[in-house]
C-alpha positions as CSV (number, residue, x, y, z in Angstrom):
1,M,22.0,16.6,-32.6
2,E,18.6,16.1,-30.8
3,I,16.9,13.7,-29.7
4,T,13.0,13.3,-31.1
5,S,11.7,10.2,-31.4
6,L,12.8,6.8,-29.9
7,S,13.7,5.9,-33.8
8,Q,17.1,7.6,-33.7
9,L,18.2,5.9,-31.0
10,N,20.4,2.6,-31.8
11,P,19.3,-0.4,-29.6
12,D,22.5,-2.1,-29.5
13,K,24.2,0.9,-28.6
14,T,24.2,1.7,-24.4
15,Y,23.3,4.9,-22.8
16,S,23.5,7.4,-19.9
17,H,20.9,9.3,-18.2
18,L,22.2,12.4,-18.8
19,E,21.3,11.5,-22.0
20,Y,18.3,9.8,-21.2
21,L,17.5,13.7,-19.5
22,S,18.1,15.1,-23.2
23,W,15.5,13.0,-24.9
24,K,12.5,15.0,-26.4
25,F,10.3,12.1,-27.9
26,Q,7.3,11.5,-25.5
27,D,7.8,7.4,-25.4
28,R,8.0,5.7,-22.3
29,V,11.6,3.7,-22.1
30,E,13.9,2.5,-19.2
31,L,17.2,1.8,-19.3
32,I,18.9,-1.2,-17.8
33,L,23.0,-0.7,-17.7
34,G,22.4,1.3,-20.5
35,K,20.7,-0.6,-23.1
36,I,17.0,0.7,-23.9
37,F,13.8,-0.8,-22.9
38,P,10.7,0.4,-24.6
39,M,8.0,0.3,-22.0
40,S,4.9,-1.7,-22.2
41,P,1.3,-0.7,-23.5
42,A,-1.2,0.9,-20.9
43,A,-1.4,-1.9,-18.3
44,N,-5.0,-4.0,-18.4
45,L,-7.5,-2.6,-15.4
46,R,-6.9,-5.4,-13.7
47,H,-3.0,-4.3,-13.2
48,Q,-4.2,-1.0,-12.7
49,H,-7.0,-2.2,-9.8
50,C,-3.8,-4.1,-7.5
51,S,-1.5,-0.9,-8.5
52,M,-4.5,1.8,-6.4
53,M,-5.9,-0.8,-3.8
54,I,-1.4,-1.3,-2.7
55,S,-1.3,2.6,-3.5
56,A,-4.5,2.7,-1.1
57,S,-3.0,1.1,1.9
58,F,0.7,3.0,1.4
59,V,-0.7,6.5,1.8
60,N,-3.3,5.4,4.5
61,Y,0.1,4.0,6.0
62,F,2.5,6.8,5.3
63,K,0.1,9.4,5.9
64,G,2.4,12.0,7.9
65,T,5.6,10.5,7.5
66,S,8.5,11.1,6.2
67,C,8.3,8.8,3.9
68,R,6.7,9.3,0.3
69,A,4.6,6.6,-1.9
70,L,4.9,7.3,-5.2
71,H,3.4,5.7,-8.2
72,A,4.5,5.0,-12.0
73,P,5.1,7.0,-14.4
74,L,8.3,8.3,-11.9
75,D,11.9,8.2,-12.9
76,V,14.3,6.2,-10.7
77,Y,17.7,6.6,-11.0
78,F,20.4,4.0,-9.7
79,I,23.2,6.2,-9.1
80,G,26.7,4.8,-8.9
81,K,29.9,5.9,-7.4
82,D,30.8,7.5,-10.2
83,G,28.0,10.0,-9.6
84,L,26.6,8.6,-13.2
85,S,23.9,6.2,-14.3
86,D,23.0,3.8,-16.6
87,T,19.9,2.6,-14.9
88,V,16.6,4.6,-14.9
89,L,13.5,2.4,-14.0
90,Q,10.4,3.2,-14.0
91,P,8.7,0.6,-11.2
92,D,4.9,0.5,-10.1
93,L,5.0,1.7,-7.0
94,I,8.0,2.8,-4.5
95,V,8.9,4.6,-1.4
96,V,11.1,6.8,0.3
97,C,11.8,7.5,3.4
98,D,14.9,10.3,2.2
99,P,13.6,13.2,1.0
100,S,17.1,14.0,0.0
101,K,16.1,11.6,-3.4
102,L,13.3,13.3,-4.9
103,E,14.0,15.4,-6.4
104,L,11.7,17.0,-9.8
105,K,13.1,14.8,-12.0
106,G,12.3,11.6,-9.7
107,C,14.0,9.3,-7.7
108,V,17.8,9.9,-7.3
109,G,19.2,6.9,-5.7
110,A,17.1,3.1,-4.6
111,P,13.7,3.6,-3.2
112,D,13.4,1.6,0.7
113,L,10.3,0.2,-0.9
114,V,9.4,-1.4,-4.8
115,V,6.6,-2.7,-6.4
116,E,6.4,-4.4,-9.5
117,I,3.3,-5.8,-10.8
118,L,3.7,-8.0,-13.5
119,S,2.4,-8.6,-16.7
120,P,2.6,-11.1,-19.5
121,S,5.4,-8.7,-21.6
122,T,7.5,-7.4,-18.5
123,A,7.4,-10.6,-16.5
124,T,11.3,-11.9,-17.0
125,R,12.4,-8.6,-17.0
126,D,10.6,-7.6,-13.1
127,V,11.8,-10.8,-12.0
128,K,15.5,-11.2,-13.4
129,D,16.8,-7.7,-14.8
130,K,15.0,-5.5,-12.3
131,Y,15.8,-8.0,-9.5
132,F,19.2,-7.6,-10.3
133,I,19.0,-3.4,-9.9
134,Y,17.5,-3.6,-7.2
135,E,19.6,-6.5,-4.9
136,T,22.4,-4.8,-6.2
137,Y,21.7,-0.8,-5.5
138,G,20.3,-2.0,-1.9
139,V,16.2,-1.7,-2.2
140,K,15.2,-2.9,1.1
141,E,11.8,-4.2,0.1
142,Y,10.8,-5.8,-3.5
143,W,7.5,-6.9,-3.5
144,I,6.5,-9.2,-6.8
145,V,2.6,-9.3,-7.6
146,Q,1.5,-11.4,-10.1
147,P,-2.3,-10.7,-10.9
148,E,-3.1,-13.7,-13.0
149,D,-1.9,-16.2,-10.3
150,K,-3.0,-13.7,-7.3
151,T,-0.1,-14.3,-5.9
152,V,2.6,-11.8,-3.9
153,T,6.4,-11.8,-3.1
154,I,8.0,-9.9,-1.0
155,H,12.2,-10.3,-1.3
156,T,13.7,-8.9,1.8
157,H,17.6,-7.2,1.5
158,T,19.8,-9.4,4.1
159,P,23.5,-7.6,5.5
160,E,24.6,-9.8,3.0
161,G,23.6,-7.8,0.4
162,K,21.2,-10.0,-1.3
163,F,17.3,-10.6,-1.3
164,Q,15.5,-13.5,0.6
165,P,12.5,-13.9,-0.5
166,L,9.2,-14.7,2.1
167,K,6.8,-17.3,2.0
168,M,4.1,-16.4,-1.5
169,R,1.0,-14.7,0.0
170,S,-2.5,-14.8,-1.9
171,M,-5.7,-13.9,-1.7
172,G,-7.5,-15.4,1.9
173,E,-4.5,-13.8,3.4
174,K,-2.8,-10.0,4.3
175,L,0.6,-8.9,3.5
176,E,2.8,-7.6,5.9
177,S,5.3,-5.6,5.3
178,P,8.4,-6.8,8.0
179,L,10.7,-3.3,6.8
180,F,7.3,-1.0,8.4
181,P,5.6,-2.9,10.9
182,G,1.6,-2.5,10.8
183,L,1.8,-1.9,6.9
184,T,-0.5,-4.6,5.6
185,V,-2.0,-5.3,2.2
186,D,-5.9,-7.1,2.4
187,L,-5.0,-9.5,-1.0
188,D,-8.7,-10.3,-0.9
189,E,-9.7,-7.0,-1.9
190,T,-6.4,-6.2,-4.1
191,F,-7.3,-9.6,-6.3
192,K,-10.9,-9.8,-6.3
193,T,-11.7,-7.1,-9.2
194,Q,-14.7,-6.9,-10.2
195,V,-13.5,-4.6,-13.5
196,W,-14.3,-5.9,-17.7
197,E,-11.7,-6.7,-19.3
198,E,-11.6,-7.4,-22.9
199,K,-11.3,-11.1,-23.4
200,E,-9.1,-12.2,-26.6
201,E,-11.5,-15.8,-27.2
202,Y,-14.2,-13.9,-26.9
203,G,-12.8,-11.4,-30.1
204,N,-14.1,-7.6,-28.5
205,D,-16.9,-8.8,-25.9
206,L,-16.6,-7.7,-22.8
207,V,-17.2,-9.9,-19.8
208,R,-16.7,-10.1,-16.4
209,I,-14.5,-11.0,-14.0
């Protein structure tokens, strides 16, 4: 049966990446250990600003290298030893230095670096479920960006196969990647946004942040 609507899927069932690839609906979803997780609505402007500023640093740093910096929406397939996958994620930003992992459908295999920008609806998933996946499949460096707190924590992959968190960085500091020497992100520029955001406490009024 052709799947043309998210409502046709059973949230209690587990699915593979092959089934994921066959779905015809437009809703963005992720698979985590076979379970379906609908993606959150469009990111707010604070999230978008953080993403753009980090992306700019990546583009400048990786220009002319074999590494590719890519942003969501892009499917990343975490493939098991059997060649199958029950986990398909869409990180906010990734860096991939092995060109053989890049296909038209997305990235097949673990990226070298992953960035997740937290939002209230995805925070638990990013710091628990996705953390486990990135650690298990050997992502070398994982950045967790918290726009509300204006902090970033880098987690590096140890020889023991576990993530080791480094010192949390915040405004007034520059974030430096251990994996890519010379790759830095100015956190003042990243978090000092001058965008407009809708504030619930003011109804539909827009206020400067």
